[in-house]
C-alpha positions in Angstrom: -61.5 -13.4 48.2 -59.1 -13.3 45.3 -56.8 -16.1 44.2 -54.0 -13.3 43.8 -54.4 -11.9 47.1 -52.6 -12.3 50.4 -55.9 -13.6 51.9 -56.2 -16.3 49.8 -52.2 -17.4 50.1 -53.2 -17.5 53.8 -56.3 -19.1 53.7 -55.7 -22.2 51.1 -52.5 -23.7 53.1 -54.6 -23.3 56.6 -57.5 -25.1 54.6 -55.0 -27.7 53.1 -53.6 -28.6 56.6 -56.8 -29.1 58.6 -58.2 -31.0 55.5 -55.4 -33.5 55.4 -54.2 -33.4 59.1 -57.1 -33.0 60.9 -60.1 -34.3 58.8 -58.3 -37.0 56.6 -59.9 -40.0 58.6 -63.5 -38.8 58.3 -65.2 -38.4 54.8 -68.1 -36.4 56.8 -65.7 -34.0 58.3 -63.8 -33.5 54.9 -67.2 -32.6 53.2 -68.1 -30.4 56.0 -64.8 -28.7 56.3 -65.1 -27.9 52.3 -68.7 -26.7 53.1 -67.3 -24.1 55.7 -64.3 -22.9 53.8 -66.4 -22.5 51.1 -68.7 -20.1 52.7 -65.4 -18.2 54.4 -64.3 -17.8 51.1 -67.3 -16.9 49.4 -68.7 -14.7 52.3 -65.3 -12.8 52.3 -66.7 -10.6 49.5 -70.2 -10.1 51.1 -72.0 -12.5 53.7 -75.2 -11.3 52.7 -75.2 -13.1 49.3 -74.4 -16.5 51.3 -78.5 -16.6 51.8 -78.8 -17.0 48.0 -76.2 -19.8 47.8 -78.2 -21.5 50.6 -81.6 -20.8 49.3 -80.9 -22.4 46.0 -79.0 -25.5 47.6 -82.1 -26.3 49.6 -84.3 -26.0 46.7 -82.4 -28.1 44.3 -81.7 -30.6 47.1 -85.2 -31.1 48.1 -86.2 -31.1 44.6 -84.0 -33.8 43.8 -85.4 -35.8 46.8 -88.9 -35.4 45.3 -87.8 -36.5 42.1 -86.4 -39.7 43.4 -89.8 -41.0 44.5 -92.2 -39.1 42.0 -93.4 -41.1 38.9 -96.3 -38.8 38.0 -94.8 -36.9 34.9 -97.0 -33.7 35.6 -95.4 -33.6 39.2 -92.1 -34.1 38.1 -92.5 -30.9 35.4 -93.6 -28.9 38.3 -90.5 -29.9 40.4 -88.3 -29.4 37.7 -89.8 -26.1 36.8 -89.7 -25.0 40.3 -86.1 -25.3 40.3 -85.3 -23.7 36.9 -87.5 -20.6 38.2 -86.0 -20.2 41.5 -82.3 -20.2 40.0 -83.4 -18.1 36.9 -85.3 -16.0 38.9 -82.5 -15.0 41.1 -80.1 -14.7 38.1 -82.8 -12.6 36.2 -83.4 -10.1 39.2 -79.9 -9.5 40.2 -78.5 -9.2 36.5 -81.0 -8.3 34.2 -83.5 -6.6 35.8 -82.1 -3.0 35.2 -81.5 -3.9 31.6 -84.9 -5.5 30.8 -86.5 -2.4 32.6 -84.6 0.3 30.7 -85.2 -1.3 27.2 -89.1 -1.7 28.4 -89.0 2.2 28.8 -87.1 2.6 25.5 -89.3 0.5 23.5 -92.4 2.5 24.6 -90.7 5.6 24.1 -90.5 5.0 20.3 -94.1 5.1 20.3 -94.4 8.5 21.9 -95.4 6.8 25.6 -93.4 7.8 28.7 -93.2 5.6 31.3 -91.5 6.5 34.4 -90.0 3.6 36.5 -87.0 3.8 38.8 -83.9 1.5 38.3 -82.4 -0.6 41.1 -79.1 0.1 42.9 -78.6 -3.7 42.5 -75.3 -5.6 43.4 -74.4 -8.4 41.2 -73.5 -11.4 43.4 -70.2 -12.9 42.4 -70.7 -16.3 40.5 -74.4 -16.3 40.5 -74.2 -16.9 36.6 -71.8 -20.0 37.5 -73.3 -21.5 40.5 -77.2 -21.3 39.2 -76.1 -23.2 36.2 -74.5 -26.0 38.1 -77.2 -26.4 40.2 -79.8 -26.4 37.5 -77.9 -29.2 35.8 -78.1 -31.5 38.7 -82.0 -30.8 38.7 -82.5 -31.6 35.0 -80.0 -34.6 35.0 -82.1 -36.0 37.8 -85.6 -35.3 36.2 -84.3 -36.7 33.0 -82.9 -39.7 35.1 -79.3 -39.3 34.0 -78.4 -39.1 38.0 -79.7 -40.6 41.0 -80.2 -37.8 43.4 -78.2 -37.6 46.8 -79.4 -38.0 49.9 -76.6 -36.5 51.5 -76.9 -32.5 52.0 -73.6 -32.2 53.2 -72.2 -33.5 50.0 -74.5 -31.6 47.9 -73.6 -28.1 49.7 -70.2 -29.2 48.9 -71.0 -29.4 45.4 -72.7 -26.3 45.1 -70.4 -24.2 46.7 -67.1 -25.7 46.3 -64.5 -23.0 46.4 -62.1 -23.2 44.0 -64.4 -23.3 41.0 -67.3 -21.2 43.0 -67.4 -17.9 41.5 -65.9 -18.3 37.8 -66.0 -21.9 37.2 -65.6 -24.3 35.7 -69.5 -25.3 35.5 -69.2 -28.8 36.8 -71.6 -31.2 36.0 -73.2 -33.2 39.1 -72.2 -36.5 37.3 -68.4 -35.5 37.2 -67.9 -33.3 40.6 -70.8 -34.7 42.9 -69.6 -38.7 42.9 -66.2 -37.3 43.7 -67.8 -36.3 47.5 -68.9 -39.7 48.3 -65.5 -41.5 47.9 -62.8 -41.2 50.5 -59.7 -38.9 49.1 -56.3 -39.7 50.2 -53.5 -37.4 49.7 -51.5 -38.1 46.6 -48.1 -36.3 46.3 -47.9 -36.3 42.2 -51.7 -34.8 42.1 -50.5 -32.3 44.5 -47.3 -31.6 42.6 -49.4 -31.2 39.1 -52.1 -29.0 41.2 -49.2 -26.5 42.0 -48.0 -26.4 38.9 -51.2 -25.6 37.1 -51.7 -22.9 39.7 -48.5 -21.3 39.2 -49.3 -21.1 35.4 -52.5 -19.8 36.4 -51.3 -17.0 38.5 -48.6 -16.2 35.7 -51.3 -15.9 33.4 -53.3 -13.8 35.3 -50.7 -11.3 37.1 -48.0 -11.5 34.2 -49.9 -11.5 30.8 -53.7 -10.3 31.7 -53.0 -7.7 34.0 -50.2 -6.2 32.2 -52.1 -6.6 28.7 -55.4 -4.9 30.3 -53.4 -1.7 31.0 -52.6 -1.4 27.5 -56.3 -2.4 26.3 -57.9 0.2 28.9 -55.8 2.8 27.2 -57.0 2.2 23.7 -60.7 1.7 24.4 -61.0 4.2 27.2 -59.9 7.1 24.5 -60.3 5.4 21.4 -60.7 8.7 19.7 -57.2 9.5 20.6 -55.5 7.0 18.9 -54.7 5.4 15.2 -56.2 2.8 13.7 -53.0 0.8 14.3 -53.1 1.4 17.5 -56.8 0.4 18.2 -55.8 -2.9 16.4 -53.0 -3.7 19.3 -55.4 -2.3 21.9 -58.2 -5.1 20.3 -55.1 -7.6 20.6 -54.2 -6.9 23.9 -57.6 -7.4 25.2 -57.7 -10.8 23.3 -54.7 -11.9 25.6 -56.1 -10.4 28.7 -59.8 -12.0 28.5 -58.2 -15.4 27.8 -55.2 -15.2 30.3 -57.4 -14.0 32.9 -60.2 -16.5 32.6 -58.0 -19.5 31.8 -56.0 -18.3 34.5 -58.6 -18.5 36.8 -59.6 -21.8 35.7 -56.1 -23.1 36.1 -56.1 -22.0 39.5 -59.2 -23.4 40.2 -58.3 -27.0 38.9 -54.8 -27.0 40.7 -56.2 -26.0 43.8 -59.1 -28.8 43.5 -56.1 -31.4 42.9 -54.5 -30.4 46.0 -57.6 -31.5 47.9 -58.2 -34.8 45.8 -60.8 -33.7 43.4 -60.5 -33.4 39.4 -62.4 -31.0 37.6 -62.9 -30.8 33.7 -60.6 -29.0 31.6 -62.1 -25.4 30.9 -59.6 -24.2 28.1 -57.6 -25.9 25.6 -55.4 -23.6 24.0 -58.4 -21.8 21.9 -56.1 -19.3 20.2 -54.4 -22.3 18.4 -57.7 -22.9 16.7 -58.1 -23.5 13.0 -61.7 -22.5 12.5 -64.6 -20.8 14.5 -66.1 -24.3 15.6 -62.9 -25.6 16.8 -62.4 -22.4 18.9 -66.0 -22.9 20.5 -64.8 -26.4 21.4 -61.6 -25.1 23.1 -63.1 -21.9 24.6 -64.9 -22.0 28.1 -65.7 -26.0 27.5 -67.6 -26.0 30.5 -70.3 -23.4 29.5 -70.2 -24.3 25.6 -71.1 -27.6 26.6 -73.8 -26.8 29.1 -75.3 -25.0 26.3 -75.1 -27.7 24.1 -76.8 -30.2 26.3 -79.4 -28.4 27.9 -80.6 -25.9 25.4 -78.9 -26.7 21.8 -79.8 -30.3 21.5 -83.3 -30.0 23.3 -84.4 -27.4 20.6 -83.1 -30.4 17.8 -79.7 -29.5 17.6 -78.1 -29.6 14.1 -81.1 -31.8 13.0 -83.8 -30.9 10.7 -83.8 -28.6 7.9 -81.6 -25.7 7.1 -84.0 -23.1 8.7 -84.0 -25.2 11.8 -80.2 -25.4 12.2 -79.9 -21.3 11.4 -82.5 -20.7 14.2 -80.9 -23.2 16.8 -77.3 -21.6 16.0 -78.5 -18.2 16.3 -80.4 -18.8 19.8 -77.3 -20.7 21.3 -75.0 -18.0 20.3 -77.3 -15.5 21.4 -78.2 -17.0 25.0 -74.3 -17.5 25.1 -73.8 -14.0 24.8 -76.8 -12.7 27.0 -75.4 -15.0 29.8 -72.2 -12.6 29.6 -73.9 -9.6 30.9 -76.9 -7.5 30.3 -75.4 -5.3 27.7 -76.5 -5.5 23.9 -72.6 -5.7 23.4 -72.6 -9.2 24.3 -75.7 -10.3 22.3 -74.0 -8.8 19.1 -70.9 -10.4 20.1 -72.9 -13.9 20.6 -74.5 -13.1 16.9 -71.3 -12.5 15.4 -69.8 -15.7 16.3 -73.2 -17.2 15.1 -72.3 -15.8 11.9 -68.7 -17.2 12.0 -70.1 -20.6 12.6 -73.1 -20.8 10.4 -71.2 -21.3 7.2 -69.4 -24.5 9.0 -72.3 -25.8 10.3 -74.2 -25.9 6.8 -70.9 -27.5 4.6 -70.8 -30.0 7.5 -67.3 -28.7 8.1 -67.7 -27.8 11.8 -66.1 -30.8 13.1 -63.2 -31.1 10.6 -60.4 -29.8 13.2 -61.1 -32.3 16.3 -57.3 -33.1 16.7 -55.1 -30.6 18.4 -53.4 -28.4 15.7 -49.6 -29.9 14.3 -50.1 -33.0 16.1 -46.8 -34.5 16.9 -44.6 -31.7 15.1 -43.0 -28.7 15.9 -44.5 -26.1 13.7 -47.9 -26.0 12.0 -47.8 -26.1 8.0 -48.6 -22.8 6.3 -52.1 -23.7 5.5 -52.7 -24.2 9.4 -50.7 -21.2 10.2 -53.1 -19.0 7.9 -56.0 -20.9 9.4 -54.8 -19.9 13.1 -54.3 -16.4 12.2 -57.4 -15.9 10.2 -59.6 -17.7 13.1 -57.4 -15.4 15.3 -58.6 -12.4 13.6 -62.2 -13.0 13.4 -62.1 -13.9 17.1 -60.6 -10.5 18.0 -62.6 -8.5 15.8 -65.4 -10.0 18.0 -64.0 -9.1 21.2 -64.4 -5.5 20.4 -67.9 -5.8 20.8 -67.2 -7.6 24.1 -64.9 -5.0 25.5 -66.8 -1.7 24.4 -69.3 0.1 26.6 -72.1 0.0 23.9 -72.8 -0.4 20.4 -71.9 3.0 19.4 -68.7 2.9 21.2 -67.7 -0.4 19.2 -68.8 1.2 15.8 -66.3 3.9 16.4 -63.9 2.0 17.6 -64.2 -0.5 14.3 -64.4 2.7 12.0 -61.6 4.5 13.5 -59.5 1.2 12.6 -60.7 1.0 9.0 -59.5 4.5 8.5 -56.3 5.8 6.6 -54.6 5.7 10.0 -54.8 2.0 10.2 -51.3 2.1 8.3 -49.5 4.5 10.7 -47.0 2.7 12.6 -48.2 2.6 16.4 -46.5 4.8 18.6 -44.9 3.8 22.1 -46.1 7.3 23.5 -49.8 6.2 23.2 -49.3 4.1 25.8 -47.8 6.5 28.5 -48.9 5.7 31.9 -48.7 2.3 31.9 -46.2 0.4 34.3 -44.1 -1.6 31.5 -42.7 -0.8 28.2 -44.8 -1.8 25.4 -41.6 -3.7 24.0 -41.6 -5.5 27.2 -45.3 -6.5 27.0 -44.9 -7.7 23.5 -41.9 -9.9 24.5 -43.6 -11.3 27.1 -46.7 -12.3 25.0 -44.0 -14.0 22.7 -42.7 -15.9 25.4 -46.3 -17.0 26.5 -47.5 -17.8 23.3 -44.2 -19.9 22.7 -44.9 -21.8 25.9 -48.4 -22.7 25.2 -47.4 -23.7 21.8 -44.8 -26.1 23.0 -47.4 -27.6 25.9 -50.2 -27.5 23.8 -50.6 -31.3 24.1 -51.0 -31.0 28.0 -53.8 -29.6 30.0 -51.2 -27.4 31.7 -47.7 -26.2 29.4 -45.9 -26.5 32.6 -46.4 -30.4 32.9 -43.6 -30.3 30.2 -41.0 -29.1 32.9 -41.3 -32.8 34.6 -39.7 -34.2 31.5 -36.3 -32.5 32.4 -34.3 -34.9 34.2 -31.9 -32.1 35.6 -34.0 -31.3 38.7 -32.0 -27.9 39.3 -33.2 -26.7 36.1 -36.8 -27.5 36.7 -36.6 -25.5 40.0 -34.9 -23.1 38.4 -37.9 -22.6 36.0 -40.5 -22.6 38.7 -38.5 -19.7 40.9 -38.2 -17.5 37.5 -41.9 -17.7 37.1 -42.6 -17.1 40.6 -40.7 -13.9 40.8 -42.0 -12.9 37.6 -45.3 -12.8 39.4 -44.4 -11.2 42.6 -42.7 -8.8 40.7 -45.5 -7.8 38.6 -48.3 -8.1 41.4 -47.0 -5.0 43.1 -48.9 -5.2 46.1 -52.2 -4.9 43.9 -55.1 -7.4 43.7 -56.5 -6.9 40.5 -59.9 -8.7 40.3 -60.5 -11.3 37.5 -62.6 -10.5 34.4 -65.5 -13.0 34.9 -66.4 -11.9 38.4 -68.4 -9.1 36.7 -70.3 -12.1 34.6 
């Protein structure tokens, strides 16, 4: 079920009414309703894969209970590895089986040995990369005695399958989300209003910005050989905004929906394209995944402690794994390694934590230095996204080679984008509006929170109605999937 679908527009208010009008006096009933609604939400896509969520839930719940009483370290390690291998086993089979098989065959063919093996027609279960990491964090934290294991199977099932963030995050830690299922929730009007406001902004980012940018980006990437270098630069910029608006838009809707039910999810994006260096970008981009890898992989490897060689090794490992998490393609790994190259000089010179506050805090505009830093960081990020979007490494190299040709200095022609539903000048105008709103609201989790400061109520409602009209006019009856569903 998609957030931008008629199905969800019916599903959400029905669950909301049942949750607060019928189940509000009984915590167990509230949690049970969330589990049922979450299974319906996920099963709307494909009921068969509910068995994976159920099995993962039962395994990690059982492992948690065993770890509660088990004191022998060898047994505790065995239990931990059972959880990790089950979760990564599912993820590895459904997401990476064909990738490893194809590369295994290619490796042997280089030495003149032909191996015959058939790829499998495997459907990637939506959200498997997200909920497997979420359940693993629970088991790891219980193993390390940072978290008390739960005896409440319904609460744990609700934590694993919580529908707002089930299929594309944020990847919540059990230490933050699970305790919220133990506490009786009461309806808070202010929290619900803030949630609706964030849902509205998330839909705007997805439907108005991301989906329109996708049309322009697809034209340039799918036919890159037919366009000038300048047009390809424009296409890369459109994809840069597409992936941010699409993914952060999903996170906004997930966080806003959670607030409607009395839950607080952690912020997943903090205006990353206003970052002044790559280190700051990664503190603001897909925060739940970045911190997951930091806490469960980077720090156990030694982090930034030790010699220079160890720092370099750990940096490349964390970025390569982050790239590989996104998909079974070498383009994602190269994307990750390229970001490691960007990041490494900052780490080795101890400048990776220079920019911890929001840019131009308390000011209307950035300084000239900050503006240059933002543009350079954005440019590096957009360049790396070319590998992320390309079909394969060869395609990425061809795309980049065309950019750095004489045609780079040609003026992009609007006719290059014939076939899009929106004129290029309109999408550029919408992007400027979008950037302005995000800049003005960068001190809030959601830029629309600033609207509450407007004292005149009709103006506030006029803004909400205008955004809603834009969403309805651009959605056009088509439900376009979110980009991170494929990861």
